[in-house]
C-alpha positions as CSV (number, residue, x, y, z in Angstrom):
1,M,27.5,39.2,105.4
2,S,24.7,41.3,107.3
3,N,25.0,45.2,108.0
4,Y,22.8,45.1,110.7
5,Y,23.2,43.2,114.1
6,L,20.5,40.8,114.1
7,P,21.0,39.1,117.2
8,G,20.5,42.3,118.8
9,I,17.2,43.0,116.6
10,I,15.9,39.9,117.9
11,A,16.4,40.8,121.4
12,G,14.7,43.6,121.3
13,Y,11.6,42.4,119.9
14,S,11.7,39.6,122.3
15,Q,11.7,42.3,125.1
16,G,8.3,43.8,123.2
17,H,9.7,46.5,122.0
18,F,9.6,47.2,118.1
19,L,11.6,49.5,115.5
20,M,10.1,52.4,113.9
21,A,10.9,55.1,111.9
22,D,8.5,58.5,112.3
23,D,8.8,58.9,108.8
24,E,10.6,57.6,105.0
25,D,13.5,60.4,106.1
26,S,13.8,59.6,109.7
27,D,16.4,57.3,112.1
28,L,15.2,54.3,113.5
29,Q,14.1,53.7,117.0
30,W,12.8,51.5,119.7
31,Y,9.9,51.7,120.7
32,S,7.5,50.3,123.7
33,S,3.4,50.6,124.2
34,S,1.6,50.6,127.5
35,E,-0.7,48.3,125.9
36,H,-0.1,45.7,123.2
37,A,-3.0,44.0,121.2
38,L,-3.3,40.1,120.6
39,I,-5.1,38.2,117.5
40,P,-6.8,35.4,119.6
41,L,-5.7,31.8,118.3
42,D,-8.2,30.2,120.0
43,D,-12.0,30.0,119.7
44,R,-12.1,33.9,120.3
45,F,-11.0,34.5,116.8
46,R,-13.9,35.3,114.8
47,Y,-14.7,37.1,110.9
48,P,-17.4,38.2,109.4
49,T,-20.0,35.6,107.4
50,S,-19.2,37.6,103.7
51,L,-15.6,36.8,104.0
52,R,-16.2,33.0,104.9
53,R,-17.9,32.8,101.7
54,V,-15.2,34.7,100.0
55,I,-12.8,32.0,101.1
56,N,-15.3,29.2,100.1
57,Q,-15.1,30.5,96.7
58,N,-11.1,29.8,96.4
59,R,-10.6,33.2,94.8
60,F,-7.1,33.2,96.4
61,T,-4.0,31.0,96.3
62,V,-1.5,31.1,99.8
63,R,2.0,31.7,99.5
64,I,5.1,32.1,102.2
65,N,7.8,34.6,101.2
66,G,6.6,34.5,97.6
67,D,7.7,37.9,97.2
68,F,8.6,39.0,100.4
69,R,10.1,42.6,99.0
70,A,6.7,43.2,97.7
71,V,5.1,42.6,100.9
72,V,7.0,44.9,102.8
73,A,7.0,47.2,100.0
74,G,3.1,47.1,100.1
75,C,3.1,47.8,103.4
76,A,5.5,50.7,103.3
77,D,3.4,52.5,100.3
78,R,1.2,55.0,102.5
79,D,0.9,58.7,102.8
80,T,3.0,58.5,106.0
81,T,5.2,55.7,106.7
82,W,6.9,54.5,109.8
83,I,8.7,51.7,107.7
84,S,11.6,53.2,106.2
85,G,14.0,52.3,103.6
86,E,16.2,51.1,106.4
87,L,13.8,49.3,108.0
88,Q,13.0,47.7,105.0
89,E,16.4,46.2,104.3
90,I,16.7,45.3,108.2
91,Y,13.2,43.1,107.0
92,W,14.6,41.3,104.0
93,E,18.0,40.3,106.2
94,L,15.8,39.2,108.9
95,C,13.7,36.9,106.2
96,Q,17.2,35.5,104.7
97,A,18.0,34.6,108.2
98,G,14.5,33.2,109.1
99,W,13.3,35.3,111.1
100,A,10.9,37.3,109.0
101,Y,8.2,36.1,106.5
102,S,5.5,37.6,104.7
103,F,2.4,35.7,104.5
104,E,0.2,36.3,100.9
105,T,-2.7,36.0,99.3
106,W,-2.5,35.8,95.4
107,Q,-4.8,35.8,92.6
108,G,-3.2,34.1,89.3
109,N,0.1,35.7,89.0
110,E,-1.1,38.9,91.1
111,L,-0.2,39.4,94.5
112,A,-3.6,40.8,96.5
113,G,-2.5,41.0,99.9
114,G,-0.3,40.1,102.8
115,I,1.0,40.0,106.3
116,L,4.2,40.9,107.2
117,G,5.3,39.3,110.7
118,I,8.6,37.8,112.7
119,A,8.4,34.6,114.2
120,I,10.6,33.9,117.5
121,G,10.1,30.5,119.4
122,A,5.9,30.1,119.6
123,A,5.3,33.9,118.6
124,F,4.7,35.8,116.1
125,I,4.9,39.6,115.7
126,G,2.3,41.1,113.1
127,E,4.1,44.2,111.8
128,S,1.7,45.4,108.8
129,M,-0.4,44.3,106.5
130,F,-2.0,45.5,102.9
131,F,-3.5,44.7,100.4
132,E,-3.9,45.1,96.5
133,I,-7.0,43.4,95.6
134,P,-10.1,44.1,97.8
135,E,-10.2,40.7,101.0
136,G,-6.9,40.0,99.9
137,S,-5.2,40.9,103.2
138,K,-8.5,39.5,105.2
139,V,-8.2,36.2,103.6
140,A,-4.5,36.1,104.3
141,M,-5.5,37.0,108.2
142,V,-7.7,33.7,108.3
143,H,-5.2,31.2,106.5
144,L,-2.3,32.9,109.0
145,V,-4.6,32.3,112.3
146,N,-5.2,28.6,111.2
147,H,-1.3,28.1,110.0
148,L,-0.1,29.7,113.4
149,R,-2.6,27.1,115.1
150,R,-1.2,24.3,113.4
151,Q,2.2,24.9,114.1
152,N,1.7,25.2,117.6
153,F,2.2,28.7,118.1
154,Q,0.7,30.5,121.1
155,L,0.9,34.2,120.5
156,F,-0.2,36.3,117.7
157,D,0.8,40.2,118.7
158,A,-0.4,42.5,116.7
159,Q,1.4,45.6,118.4
160,M,-1.6,48.1,118.0
161,T,-5.5,47.7,117.7
162,N,-7.9,49.1,115.0
163,P,-11.7,48.6,113.8
164,H,-10.5,46.4,111.2
165,L,-8.2,43.8,113.6
166,E,-11.3,43.9,116.2
167,R,-13.6,42.6,113.5
168,F,-11.3,39.6,113.8
169,G,-11.3,39.6,118.0
170,A,-8.3,41.6,118.3
171,Y,-8.2,42.5,121.8
172,T,-5.5,44.3,124.2
173,I,-3.8,43.7,127.4
174,D,-1.3,45.4,129.7
175,T,2.4,45.4,129.3
176,K,3.1,42.9,132.2
177,A,0.5,40.6,130.8
178,Y,1.8,41.2,127.4
179,Q,5.5,40.5,128.9
180,N,4.7,37.1,131.0
181,L,3.0,35.5,127.6
182,L,5.8,36.7,125.1
183,A,8.5,35.1,127.5
184,T,6.5,32.1,127.6
185,A,5.9,32.1,124.0
186,I,9.6,32.6,122.7
187,D,11.0,30.3,125.1
188,Q,8.9,27.5,123.1
189,K,10.5,25.7,119.7
190,C,7.9,26.5,117.0
191,K,8.7,26.4,112.9
192,F,6.8,28.8,110.7
193,I,7.7,27.1,107.7
194,P,6.1,23.2,107.8
195,T,8.6,21.1,107.6
196,E,7.7,19.1,104.8
197,Y,8.2,22.9,102.9
198,E,11.6,23.7,104.5
199,S,13.8,22.1,101.6
200,V,11.5,23.6,98.7
201,G,12.9,27.2,98.8
202,M,11.8,30.5,98.9
203,G,8.4,31.8,96.2
204,S,7.0,28.4,96.7
205,I,3.3,28.0,97.4
206,V,2.1,26.5,100.7
207,K,-1.1,25.2,99.9
208,L,-3.1,25.9,103.3
209,I,-6.5,26.2,102.2
210,D,-8.8,24.9,104.7
211,N,-11.9,22.0,104.8
């Protein structure tokens, strides 16, 4: 049985809000922003040539939900975190209910990096990312964008931009434009997990290496 009302949480994200804590010990609050950062899923997406070389070297394998809790913990592991213990548990319950996912890179048996997000319809709402091995989260970003394209997602919300995301073509739009895009995207039927992998279960390797 869930300790949280998950439909209400998904409704909040569907309206463009997001949960945050001011620090590890603070209560969770709903927040919204006057601007939203998006990662383009069209030809505006880009990444450095040096990263392309890393990808072509096949240093990393890619998994979905290989170690969801470790990705959440990695995202929360910083001097000042907005991912409180309570929010970590909410993410876990959303994962078990099929809403939240960790998109991961691995080097052998070591988790290299990952991106945490929530999938609603054709919208992927990126919550956070982290890395343990250099380039781990960057490689995850490239493969995640290609995965979202294959699954016909329409929106990749990064919430707030920074110089790191701008290297991938991230751009900002105002709230009205975002609400319109979000409403259209969440009304579509998309599956984050490809149909052929649905019966494999948690922790399976999803081979998404691009040609």
